[in-house]
Structure formats: structure tokens, C-alpha cells
C-alpha positions in Angstrom: -84.8 -2.8 113.9 -86.4 0.0 115.9 -88.7 2.2 113.8 -87.5 5.8 113.6 -89.5 8.6 115.3 -90.8 11.3 112.9 -91.0 15.0 113.6 -92.9 16.8 110.9 -92.7 20.6 111.2 -95.0 22.8 109.1 -95.0 26.5 108.4 -98.1 28.3 107.0 -97.9 30.4 103.8 -94.1 30.3 103.6 -93.0 31.2 100.1 -90.0 29.0 99.1 -88.5 31.2 96.3 -87.4 33.9 98.7 -86.0 31.7 101.5 -82.3 31.4 102.1 -82.9 27.7 101.6 -83.3 28.4 97.9 -82.0 31.9 97.3 -78.4 32.6 98.4 -79.1 36.3 98.3 -82.2 36.2 100.5 -82.0 38.7 103.4 -84.3 36.4 105.5 -82.4 35.1 108.6 -83.1 31.4 109.3 -80.0 30.0 110.9 -81.6 26.9 112.5 -83.3 25.9 109.2 -80.0 26.3 107.3 -78.1 24.2 109.8 -80.8 21.5 109.5 -80.6 21.8 105.7 -76.8 21.3 105.6 -77.3 17.6 106.6 -80.6 17.1 104.8 -82.1 16.3 101.4 -83.5 19.6 100.2 -86.1 19.7 97.4 -85.7 22.8 95.3 -88.9 22.4 93.3 -91.5 21.3 95.8 -95.1 22.4 95.4 -98.4 22.3 97.1 -101.2 20.7 95.2 -103.7 23.4 95.8 -102.6 27.0 96.8 -105.0 27.4 99.8 -104.8 26.2 103.4 -107.5 23.5 103.8 -107.3 21.9 100.3 -103.5 21.8 100.4 -103.5 20.2 103.9 -106.2 17.7 103.1 -104.2 16.6 100.0 -100.9 16.6 102.0 -102.2 14.3 104.8 -104.2 12.0 102.4 -101.9 11.8 99.3 -105.0 12.4 97.1 -105.8 15.2 94.8 -108.5 17.7 95.9 -111.1 16.6 93.4 -110.8 13.0 94.6 -111.6 13.9 98.2 -113.9 16.9 97.9 -111.2 19.4 99.1 -112.6 22.3 97.2 -112.0 25.3 99.5 -111.4 26.4 103.1 -114.8 25.1 104.2 -114.7 21.7 102.5 -115.7 18.7 104.5 -112.8 16.3 104.9 -114.5 12.8 104.9 -113.6 10.7 107.9 -113.0 7.6 105.7 -110.2 9.1 103.7 -107.0 7.4 104.9 -104.2 9.7 106.1 -100.5 9.2 106.9 -101.6 9.2 110.6 -103.9 6.2 110.0 -101.1 4.4 108.2 -98.6 5.1 110.9 -101.0 4.1 113.7 -101.3 0.7 112.0 -97.5 0.5 112.1 -97.5 1.0 115.9 -96.8 4.7 116.0 -98.2 7.2 118.5 -99.5 9.9 116.2 -100.0 13.5 117.5 -100.8 16.9 116.0 -99.9 20.1 117.7 -101.3 23.1 115.8 -103.1 23.9 112.6 -104.5 21.5 110.0 -107.7 23.3 109.2 -109.9 20.2 109.2 -113.5 21.0 108.4 -116.3 18.8 109.6 -117.1 16.8 112.7 -114.0 14.5 112.5 -111.2 16.6 113.9 -108.6 13.8 114.3 -108.3 12.0 111.0 -106.0 9.4 112.3 -104.1 11.4 114.9 -104.4 9.7 118.3 -104.0 13.1 120.0 -104.5 16.8 119.1 -102.5 18.8 121.6 -104.2 22.1 120.7 -107.3 23.3 119.1 -107.1 24.7 115.5 -106.7 28.4 114.8 -109.4 28.3 112.0 -113.0 27.3 112.2 -114.1 23.8 111.5 -117.5 24.6 110.1 -118.8 25.4 106.6 -119.0 29.2 107.0 -116.2 29.9 104.4 -117.8 28.0 101.5 -117.1 29.6 98.1 -120.1 30.6 95.9 -119.8 30.0 92.2 -123.6 30.8 91.9 -122.7 34.5 92.6 -119.2 35.0 91.2 -119.3 38.8 91.3 -120.3 39.0 94.9 -117.3 39.6 97.3 -118.0 37.6 100.5 -117.4 39.6 103.7 -115.1 37.0 105.1 -112.6 37.1 102.2 -109.1 38.4 102.7 -108.8 42.2 102.3 -105.8 44.4 102.4 -105.9 45.3 106.1 -103.0 42.9 106.7 -100.8 45.1 104.5 -102.2 48.5 105.5 -101.7 47.6 109.2 -98.3 45.9 108.8 -95.7 46.6 111.4 -94.3 45.5 114.8 -96.5 44.3 117.6 -96.4 43.0 121.2 -99.0 40.3 120.8 -101.4 38.8 118.2 -103.9 36.0 117.9 -101.3 34.2 115.7 -98.6 34.5 118.4 -100.9 33.2 121.1 -101.5 30.1 118.9 -97.9 29.4 117.9 -96.6 29.8 121.4 -99.1 27.1 122.5 -98.3 24.9 119.6 -94.5 24.8 120.3 -94.9 24.6 124.1 -97.3 21.6 123.8 -95.0 19.9 121.2 -92.0 20.3 123.6 -94.1 18.9 126.4 -95.1 15.9 124.2 -91.4 15.1 123.6 -90.6 15.4 127.3 -93.5 13.1 128.2 -92.3 10.7 125.5 -88.9 10.2 127.0 -90.1 10.2 130.6 -92.6 7.4 129.9 -89.7 5.2 128.9 -91.8 3.6 126.3 -90.5 1.9 123.2 -93.3 3.0 120.9 -92.2 5.4 118.2 -94.0 8.7 117.6 -95.0 10.7 114.7 -95.4 14.3 116.0 -96.7 16.9 113.5 -96.0 20.5 114.7 -98.0 22.9 112.5 -97.5 26.7 113.1 -99.5 29.5 111.6 -96.7 32.0 110.9 -95.6 33.6 108.6 -99.3 33.7 107.5 -100.7 37.2 107.5 -101.5 39.5 109.3 -98.1 40.9 108.6 -97.0 41.8 112.2 -94.4 40.4 114.5 -92.7 41.4 117.8 -89.9 43.9 117.8 -87.3 41.1 118.5 -87.9 39.8 115.0 -88.9 43.1 113.3 -85.6 44.6 114.4 -83.6 41.8 112.8 -84.1 43.8 109.6 -83.6 47.3 108.5 -86.0 49.1 106.2 -83.4 49.6 103.5 -82.7 45.8 103.5 -86.2 45.0 102.4 -86.6 44.7 98.7 -89.8 45.8 97.0 -91.4 43.3 94.7 -89.3 42.6 91.6 -92.1 42.9 89.2 -95.4 44.7 89.0 -98.2 44.0 86.5 -100.9 46.6 86.0 -104.3 45.2 86.8 -105.5 45.7 83.2 -102.7 43.4 82.0 -103.3 40.6 84.5 -104.6 37.2 83.5 -108.3 36.8 84.3 -107.8 34.7 87.5 -105.3 37.3 88.8 -107.9 40.1 88.1 -110.6 38.1 90.0 -108.2 37.7 92.9 -107.5 41.4 93.1 -111.2 41.9 93.5 -111.5 39.1 96.0 -108.9 40.7 98.3 -110.3 44.2 97.7 -107.2 45.4 95.9 -108.9 46.4 92.6 -108.4 50.1 91.8 -106.7 50.5 95.2 -102.9 51.0 94.8 -100.9 50.3 97.9 -98.4 52.8 99.4 -94.8 51.5 98.7 -93.9 51.9 102.4 -96.8 49.6 103.5 -95.7 47.0 101.0 -92.2 47.2 102.5 -93.6 47.0 106.0 -95.6 43.9 105.2 -92.6 42.2 103.6 -90.4 43.2 106.6 -92.9 41.7 109.0 -93.1 38.6 106.9 -89.4 38.2 106.9 -89.5 38.6 110.7 -92.2 36.0 110.9 -90.0 33.6 109.0 -87.2 34.2 111.5 -89.8 33.6 114.3 -90.6 30.2 112.7 -86.9 29.6 112.6 -86.5 30.3 116.3 -89.3 27.8 117.0 -87.5 25.2 114.9 -84.5 25.9 117.1 -86.5 25.2 120.2 -87.8 21.9 118.8 -84.3 20.8 117.7 -82.9 21.7 121.1 -85.6 19.7 122.8 -84.8 16.6 120.6 -81.2 16.9 121.6 -81.9 17.3 125.3 -84.1 14.3 125.2 -81.6 12.2 123.4 -84.0 11.7 120.5 -82.0 13.3 117.7 -80.3 10.2 116.5 -83.4 8.2 115.9 -85.8 11.0 114.7 -86.4 11.8 111.0 -87.2 15.5 110.7 -89.4 16.7 107.8 -90.0 20.4 107.2 -92.5 21.8 104.7 -95.5 24.1 104.3 -99.0 24.3 102.8 -98.4 27.1 100.2 -96.6 30.4 99.7 -97.5 34.1 99.5 -97.2 36.4 96.6 -96.1 39.3 98.9 -96.8 41.9 96.2 -95.1 40.1 93.4 -96.9 40.7 90.1 -99.2 43.1 92.1 -100.7 40.1 94.0 -100.9 39.1 97.6 -101.6 36.0 99.6 -102.0 32.8 97.6 -104.7 31.3 95.4 -102.8 31.1 92.1 -100.2 28.8 90.5 -97.4 31.3 90.3 -94.2 30.3 92.0 -94.4 32.5 95.0 -97.9 31.1 95.9 -97.4 27.5 94.9 -93.8 26.6 95.8 -93.1 25.4 99.3 -90.0 24.5 101.3 -89.4 20.8 101.7 -86.5 18.9 103.3 -85.9 15.5 104.9 -83.3 15.3 107.6 -82.1 11.8 108.3 -78.3 12.0 107.9 -77.6 8.5 109.0 -79.9 7.2 106.3 -79.6 9.7 103.4 -76.6 11.8 102.4 -77.2 15.6 102.1 -78.1 16.6 98.6 -80.3 18.9 96.5 -83.1 17.5 94.4 -84.1 19.5 91.3 -87.0 17.4 90.2 -90.6 18.6 90.6 -92.3 17.0 93.6 -95.2 17.9 95.9 -96.5 17.6 99.4 -99.0 15.0 98.2 -95.9 12.7 98.0 -95.4 12.8 101.7 -97.9 10.1 102.7 -96.2 7.3 100.7 -92.8 8.7 101.8 -93.6 8.7 105.5 -95.0 5.2 105.3 -91.9 3.9 103.6 -89.6 5.7 106.0 -91.5 4.1 108.9 -90.8 0.7 107.4 -94.4 0.1 106.2 -96.0 -0.7 102.8 -98.9 1.0 101.1 -102.2 -0.8 100.7 -102.7 -1.5 97.0 -106.5 -1.4 97.1 -106.6 2.1 98.6 -106.6 5.2 96.3 -103.4 7.3 96.2 -102.2 10.0 93.9 -98.9 10.8 95.6 -95.6 9.1 94.8 -92.9 8.2 97.2 -89.8 10.4 97.5 -87.6 7.6 98.5 -85.8 7.4 95.2 -85.0 11.1 95.4 -83.8 10.6 99.0 -81.5 7.8 98.0 -80.1 9.7 95.0 -81.8 7.6 92.4 -84.0 8.8 89.5 -87.4 9.8 90.9 -90.5 11.3 89.4 -90.4 14.9 88.0 -94.1 15.9 88.0 -96.6 17.8 90.0 -100.4 17.9 89.5 -102.4 20.7 91.0 -106.1 21.6 91.3 -107.8 24.8 92.5 -111.5 25.4 92.9 -111.6 28.1 95.7 -111.6 31.8 96.1 -111.3 33.9 92.9 -112.1 30.9 90.7 -115.3 30.5 88.6 -114.4 27.0 87.4 -111.6 24.5 88.1 -108.0 25.9 87.5 -105.5 23.1 87.1 -101.8 22.9 86.9 -99.2 20.5 85.5 -95.5 20.9 86.3 -93.1 18.8 84.3 -89.4 19.3 83.8 -88.9 23.0 83.0 -92.5 23.6 82.2 -95.6 24.8 84.0 -99.0 24.6 82.3 -102.1 26.2 83.8 -105.4 24.9 82.4 -108.9 26.2 82.6 -112.0 25.9 80.4 -112.9 29.5 81.2 -109.6 31.4 81.2 -106.8 31.6 78.6 -104.1 28.9 78.9 -100.8 29.7 80.5 -97.5 28.1 79.7 -94.1 29.0 81.2 -90.6 27.7 80.8 -89.3 28.2 84.4 -85.7 27.4 83.5 -85.5 30.4 81.2 -88.2 32.5 82.7 -88.3 31.9 86.5 -90.5 34.9 87.2 -93.1 33.7 84.7 -93.1 36.9 82.7 -93.6 35.3 79.2 -96.7 33.2 78.5 -95.7 30.9 75.7 -99.3 29.5 75.1 -99.6 31.7 72.1 -96.1 31.2 70.8 -96.1 29.5 67.3 -93.0 27.5 68.1 -94.6 26.0 71.2 -97.9 24.9 69.8 -96.9 21.2 69.7 -95.9 21.3 73.4 -99.1 23.1 74.2 -101.2 20.5 72.4 -99.4 17.8 74.4 -100.2 19.5 77.7 -103.9 20.0 76.6 -104.1 16.3 75.7 -102.7 15.4 79.1 -105.2 17.7 80.9 -108.2 16.4 79.0 -107.2 12.8 79.6 -106.6 13.5 83.4 -109.6 15.7 84.2 -113.3 15.6 83.4 -113.6 19.3 83.9 -117.5 19.6 83.5 -117.9 16.8 86.1 -115.5 18.4 88.6 -117.2 21.7 88.0 -120.6 20.2 88.8 -119.3 18.3 91.8 -117.7 21.5 93.2 -120.9 23.5 92.6 -123.1 20.8 94.3 -120.8 20.7 97.3 -120.9 24.5 97.6 -124.7 24.6 97.6 -125.0 21.8 100.2 -122.5 23.4 102.5 -124.0 26.9 102.2 -127.4 25.5 103.1 -126.2 23.5 106.1 -124.1 26.4 107.3 -127.1 28.6 107.2 -129.3 26.1 109.0 -126.7 25.6 111.8 -126.7 29.3 112.6 -130.3 28.8 114.0 -130.8 27.3 117.5 -128.1 26.0 119.8 -124.5 26.0 118.6 -122.9 22.5 118.5 -119.3 23.3 117.7 -117.1 21.0 115.7 -113.9 22.8 116.8 -111.5 20.5 118.5 -111.5 20.8 122.3 -108.3 19.6 123.9 -109.1 18.0 127.2 -106.8 18.1 130.2 -107.4 16.0 133.3 -106.1 18.3 136.0 -106.5 15.5 138.6 -103.5 13.8 137.0 -101.3 16.9 136.8 -98.6 18.0 139.2 -98.9 17.1 142.9 -102.1 15.3 143.9 -102.9 13.4 147.1 -103.8 10.2 145.3 -100.3 10.1 143.7 -97.2 9.2 145.7 -95.0 12.3 145.8 -91.7 10.5 145.6 -92.9 8.4 142.7 -94.2 11.5 140.9 -91.0 13.4 141.3 -89.0 10.4 140.1 -91.1 9.9 137.0 -91.3 13.6 136.1 -87.5 14.1 136.2 -85.4 13.6 133.1 -82.9 12.0 133.0 -84.0 9.8 135.9 -81.5 9.1 138.6 
């Protein structure tokens, strides 16, 4: 049997709770995604395993928790010997390609992908390492509130330049695949940077919304009432003692909604290309993201916490000939994608290799699957590891420095009531504490994180001296093999470049 192609589409910083995929009242317009979802298996409680770009992505591609692979922050080195789904699929005979962002840090910029069609939008060096040795010092490269204060329509941005290239190169990859007439299956990952801030988008998408249709955040918590990690985040993003104008909050959310619609338009382009190339019937489509965005909820912005807006991500698998459309309510995570993709490709996992993720195949087939997510966070705003366990209705956030947090999301979806101090929940709390202590050696993880930060800060400083040797991926194009060249027969070139061929 011919192995299926896999098209894995990723959005960046797309908060699942407010999408029409999960909220019928959402004003966000995403018709292409909704059409895809109508025939897909949609996961209503999918989470990232670390609410920050690089740690989340390293965990996603490897199926291993951040503490297992050193994925501490946005400048963490991703070791070249950590197996990824791209390595697994290459061994199964797939062409593996990445178009877009994956925020790999370190000299290996491929990690199993045979090709990277674009460079990355973010740096590959250690310059963004967190510093627990100076927890009260706000690094100059941290987020600030300019993304909100400057929100509004635009003609062009750095982000738009990137995503236009990402989608164009992905479409060209699909065209080249069918024109090559090869039988080798592909796994193409298309990873866009929208709707990640800055909150600005062209008028075409800004004008899809009216100002009066943009809801302000549903809850605001005064900074004095925030949990300690939220208070640190407010200082990290330079929001402490700096209330935002309501109109700028609304502008930022409107631009974000527009950016979600922009992602949807790009999904439409990719789906149209699959159809034009006669690839739709044998291509499994997966759509997900790396984390969400608080968007002003609880008075917070961006990500970096375990609240739903920051940690929940969209996730669907579209393979209607293989899996009936359904909704899955169990808790799953993007760490589960590696074993899932391997099984969808007809392969088996190697028992002697480490893996924390669990296959979603049972969920896809309508059988009883797992209902648990494990998360770890050691990056901006933290002063020690901040861990999360999500089981059934419950979310437990565990730290040795901060007060414990316990929420029942069935009865309290906005996480307003911390039950960790509730007398009637002390038995449940004790069970979660026991689970956490059995799972994590917190002092050891703390020391490993601190040691990594110190090494990387030292190396980053040293590499600023002398000649620059960039680790950023450089996509190479051989222009001698493009278009019309005198060493290529013109008739043969035109025949091979046309699709469908006569």
C-alpha cells in the first residue's frame, strides 16, 4: 500500500479558546479551517508542553519533554542527536521538508528535514538566554508592550515578508513534487509566524472586522492580585504599573483576529494547491500551533504561563478516508504528534529510544485514548521550574517557589477560582503533589537549567568578538538549474515544467 503524504501546517501563537474551531460565538473568520474541520478529527483540549516558541517546538518535533532535551528557553541548544519525526519519516522513505519557522537554536538547523525551503525568522544563536542569576534584571530583548501600543493596519511587515515566502515556497514544493512524477511520499511542514505579534495586518484582513465587533478581554485581574508568576511576567513585558488604553487593547485584538484570517487564507492556498496537483486524496493534513496568546485576558499578554489562552492550541487531523469526523474531548498535547505521525506513515517506534509523547491513533479511531498532558516551563518570567499536569477536568500548576494552583476547568473554564487552598480539595491536591514529586526532581532540573543558562551566556558573549560565523539557515538556490539555460534542452524543460503533462 502506498504511504500517505503528510502536510503539517503550523500557526504561531494562535490561542485555541477564541477560535471558531472551539467557540461557536467567535467573531474570527476562518472559513477554510472550518471546512477542513468539518471532515476532520478535532481535538478540543490540545495543549503545548511549554508555552514558549522554541521549547514548545523542540518538544513537538521530538516527542520529549523540555527537561529531557535541554529545551529551557528561546536560546536553548537543540542537540543534533535527538530523534525527531523528520528522522523517523526519512527512515520510512519520506522526503521531509520544512518551509518556515521552527526556531532551532544551535549549529544543526535541519534536525532530520532533508530540505529547509526558507531561513528562520528568529535567530539561531544563544543571544536570548534567560538569566536566573539576575532574576530582577529585565533583559533588553524581552517582549515589551510596543506590539499593543502600535497595533493597527499596515501595508507590510517583517512577519508578512516571511509568511509570503513560506507559503510560496511550500506551493512550489508541491508543484515540483507532482512534476517529478516520483513515487516517494513527502512530509511537508509549513510553519507560519502569524498571528504572533506585532499586532498589525493589512487592511484586507483588518477590514474584515468592525471595531464594535471586537470584544475586550472577559476578565481583568489587578496586578496586586495576580499570582507571583503572572506578576513577574507583567514586569518582563514592561506592563507593571503601565495600564493600557482600552482602544489599543481592542486594536491589538482586532489585528490578531485579522492575522488569524490571514493564516486561514494561506491554508486555503495550500488546500487549493493540493487539489490542483491531485494530491488531496492521499495527503493527511495536520493543523496545529506552538502555543497561544493571552491577548489581555487576566491583564496578561503573549504567552509564558499555563492559563488556557496561552497553553491551549488548535489541533486537527484531516484524513476522511481513514478517520470519521469527530470531536475529541480528552487532554492531549503536541508532544503526541511524533508517535502519531510515525504510525500514520505505517511505521513503528523504536523501543530503545526515549519518548514521552503518546500516539493519538486511538483518539483518531474513536477508541479510548489517554487523557493527560504534562508541561514544563523554565523560561522568561520564571525563577525556577514551573510545571503543569492536566488530567480530566483538572489543571495543576506546580512550583517549589510559587503557590500551587489548582483549577477545575469543567466548572471554571476561565480559571478564576484556585482550589489549592480549598479544604474539600486537599485530598486531590495531595495526589497531584505526589504525582509531581514522583515525576520531577525539581532541584536537579533547576540546577541543569541554571548551568545551561550560564554556559550559553558565556558562549554567546564570546561569539560577539571577532568574525561572525552565523548558524542561521542559508537556503541555497542553484540558478544554473532554474528556468531556461543553454545546457538544458528547451523542449524537454517545458515538458517537465508543465503540469499536467501532455
